[in-house]
Structure formats: C-alpha cells, structure tokens
C-alpha positions as CSV (number, residue, x, y, z in Angstrom):
1,X,-6.4,-0.5,-6.9
2,X,-10.0,0.2,-5.9
3,X,-10.6,4.0,-5.2
4,X,-10.9,3.6,-1.4
5,X,-7.8,1.5,-1.1
6,X,-6.0,4.3,-3.2
7,X,-7.2,7.0,-1.0
8,X,-6.1,5.3,2.2
9,X,-2.7,4.3,0.5
10,X,-1.9,7.7,-0.5
11,X,-3.1,9.1,3.1
12,X,-0.8,6.9,4.9
13,X,2.2,7.2,2.7
14,X,2.0,10.9,3.0
15,X,1.4,10.7,6.5
16,X,4.4,8.5,7.1
17,X,6.7,10.6,4.7
18,X,5.9,14.0,6.2
19,X,4.4,13.3,9.7
20,X,1.1,15.1,8.4
21,X,-1.1,15.2,5.3
22,X,-1.9,18.3,3.1
23,X,-5.3,19.9,3.1
24,X,-6.2,18.1,-0.4
25,X,-5.2,14.7,0.9
26,X,-7.2,15.4,4.1
27,X,-10.3,16.5,2.4
28,X,-10.2,13.6,0.0
29,X,-10.0,11.1,2.8
30,X,-12.7,12.8,4.9
31,X,-15.0,12.8,1.9
32,X,-14.5,9.1,1.4
33,X,-14.4,7.9,5.0
34,X,-15.8,10.7,7.2
35,X,-13.7,12.3,10.1
36,X,-14.3,9.2,12.2
37,X,-12.7,7.0,9.6
38,X,-9.7,9.4,9.2
39,X,-9.3,8.9,13.0
40,X,-9.7,5.0,12.6
41,X,-7.1,5.2,9.9
42,X,-4.6,7.2,12.2
43,X,-5.2,4.9,15.1
44,X,-4.4,1.8,13.0
45,X,-1.2,3.5,11.5
46,X,-0.2,4.6,15.1
47,X,-0.8,1.4,16.9
48,X,1.0,-0.7,14.2
49,X,4.0,1.7,14.2
50,X,4.1,1.3,18.1
51,X,4.0,-2.3,18.0
52,X,6.6,-2.7,15.2
53,X,8.9,-0.5,17.2
54,X,8.4,-2.5,20.4
55,X,8.8,-5.6,18.5
56,X,12.2,-4.4,16.9
57,X,13.5,-3.0,20.1
58,X,12.8,-6.3,21.9
59,X,14.3,-8.2,19.1
60,X,11.0,-10.4,18.9
61,X,12.0,-13.7,17.2
62,X,10.2,-15.2,14.1
63,X,7.5,-17.8,15.3
64,X,8.6,-21.4,14.9
65,X,12.3,-20.5,14.1
66,X,11.1,-19.5,10.4
67,X,13.7,-17.5,8.4
68,X,13.3,-13.7,8.2
69,X,11.2,-13.1,5.0
70,X,13.5,-9.9,4.2
71,X,17.0,-9.0,5.2
72,X,17.1,-7.1,8.4
73,X,17.9,-3.4,8.6
74,X,21.0,-2.3,10.1
75,X,20.7,-1.4,13.9
76,X,23.1,1.3,13.8
77,X,22.3,4.8,12.5
78,X,24.7,6.2,9.9
79,X,27.1,9.0,11.1
C-alpha cells in the first residue's frame, strides 16, 4: 500500500488496539500529515466509531432488505 496509507493504517490499528499510540507512531504520523492531520484522523476514527455504536445499539436495518455482508457478532458478552 502507498506510504501515506500505511502510516494511517498503522496509526489507526495501534490506536484501536491500545487506545493510544506510541511516540514513534505519533512522530511518524505527524511528520507525514502534520498535527492538524493527526487530529483529523482521530476525529474521523472517533466519529465513525460513535456512529457504528449508535447503529449497532439501534439495530439499524440494512437498506432495501439486503442480506448482511458478514455474520453478525454475538450480542451477549462472554462471562
């Protein structure tokens, strides 16, 4: 994948896995996109996550009655 996509992917994956990023990942992302770009990435991830949670809790239907593209995740948490 192109360098800018790789940097973004690694930043977002680390963020989602650890709820933060290490100094190296942060510095690499700032170098490529600037601090404003990092904030933009964080905003997009946060907004998408919030929308996904709202849609999941509201049991938002698939448009036009189309089948789910993936099997649904279990709604109950494991004990």
